[in-house]
N, C-alpha and C positions, 0 to 999 in steps of 0.2 A: 422747150425746157431751159431754164436757166444753169449755168455753170454749178457744176457740182462741185460739193465743198464737204470738207470732213472737220468733225467740230471734235475735239474730245472731251470726254467726261471729265468735268474738274474735281468732281469727289473721293475724297482719299489721296489725293497728288500732295505727296510733300512741299514744301519750298524751293528746291532745287526743280524737281519737276512743273510746280508752277512759272516758273523762268523760263524752260523749255518749250510748254506748251505752244503758245504764239508758232516760235517757226518750226515746230514737230507739226503743226496743224499747215503751213504754207508748206510743208514739204510735201505731206501727204494729199492735199489738196493738187497741189502742180502733178503728183503723180498721177492721181486720178482723173485730173481733167486731159492729160497725157493720154493715157489707157484709153478713156471715154472715144475721142477722136482716130486713134488707131483702130479700135474695137466698132465703131460706126463705119471711116471708110471700107473695112473688109467685109462688112457686114452681105452673107450669102444665105440669107432664109432661115437661118437656126432657131431653133427653141430657145424661150425666151430664158428657159435655164443654164442652158448652153453657153449663151451669151453672159448672163451674171458671172460664170463659174471665169471665161474668158476675162471677162471686167477686173477679177479679182485676180485672175493671175497676172495678165496685164501692169496691176496698180502695184504689187509687190516685185515684178522685175526691176519696177523703175525706181525701187528704194535699195536704201542699203542692207546688204543681208542680215545684219542685225536688226533694224527696224520694219521690216519685212515678215522677218518670224515672229514679232510680237502686234503684230497688225493685224487684229482681230475685229472689223467692222463690223457693223449692223446689216444683216446680209439683207433684211426686209429694203433698208435704203439702197443698197448696191442693184437689186432687183428692180427696183422702181427706175434707173439709171439702165440699166439694161430694157427692161418695156419702152424706156421714152428709143433708145436705139432701134429697138424691133418694129413699134411706132413712125417710126424718120424722122422724131422731134430734136433727133441733135442735129448740129451744124458741122 
């Protein structure tokens, strides 16, 4: 599995938000990658749904509270990462 990456949907962003899109995507991606590493390292046979929720919780815990509160990722994509963890496809 390649490194997980967060991409924000640019539709509906105002000019200020557009300027912040890149740095915000970088921060979200970094938090997701760190969460993936932690969850992978502690994976102990839990079902995909539980791994997906842990991944989301761990990602949010690595973000500023205001950013975490507004972070509503595509859960299908998060669950794809969780499936990769369950299958042992992450490093």
